[in-house]
Steps between C-alpha positions, in 0.01 A plus 500: 500500500139463404386409154309772320267463203773678303742215586258248354457718192878509455522120521212466254695731267805272526280199426350677199852564370645157587234229487328427169357156585136537606506181706808616690327832573197312627721280718653812653154645570391170656809494720429858606147401605617195694772697676247766602275227639785343693610836641148574621479161672847528657471861617756628250486795259276397207635777278862396553428130464274555201756710317760232569277244332431728205869580444653157560528390134568844356820372339382153390506575128823701517687227690348200323768236463719648774333378819768647726399855395123450546397697806832680522433714193149581622645594839737748334214668317280507811784649707525781245139585589598521867274214604542338844784260569259224612329505160831493314635217715187289452511546121859375498439219751205353308749356252743261673750542214582852624642354820310755709395344831132479589482688831162664552133405484460713186769286331324174588160640404625603156653158434177323598267748326701493177453125461142494630377740232620256235320209663175694538516631145559149364212364711279768347608441142408130509142589593258504204379848601851634578341681792726582793202605715373141476825335614490347849786456745438124500563493125827692534612272785419193289694641205794571728526129581506411129867525411430475127268800517670838444842337517678834506344590834742438784281346770768524768496879460125506561541287810727767647173664606548317829799730567244783505290317758239408240371153429468401136121535489506846655780609269319370191178667615676836533667460161189381320279772650755766407525378142123472469484869589699586187365223272396745228847661486650152482277404206349222712149626571352218291361468152 
């Protein structure tokens, strides 16, 4: 099944109804951009991978405090829209508490992209100009080595990029470039 613009519109409608937190919405947009970039590099479907990134935290506010339901509830809602099984599986697999096994490249990509967007956003926010377009890969790599920086970012998940055949620098370049392309929508175009 291919992803149509109408499918994206339906997911955006679910987000509008389910996600009030602006920063969470921005995270979901950032993850969409990174997933599209990864799909393009890996010869996968950018629309499918992008929509997976956009939808992955659809249920985060609804399931807050019940980690075992995060991903599973979103998957239920996405299945109701008739979205592809690979997308639904990846959304569930991105949260280890669901017990869903990571099986496909899209699953690994979502896990790595999800955490990378947090690292890149944090690296941007510590800049005086808060300008994502000015962030360099070397800066993100340096911040990744600083365990006290963005403590909530799971570095081991980012390093799973090697399972996609991507070295860390190439992966970070793809992610950073993708996020820079949507800097304005992320509120990180600079002051």
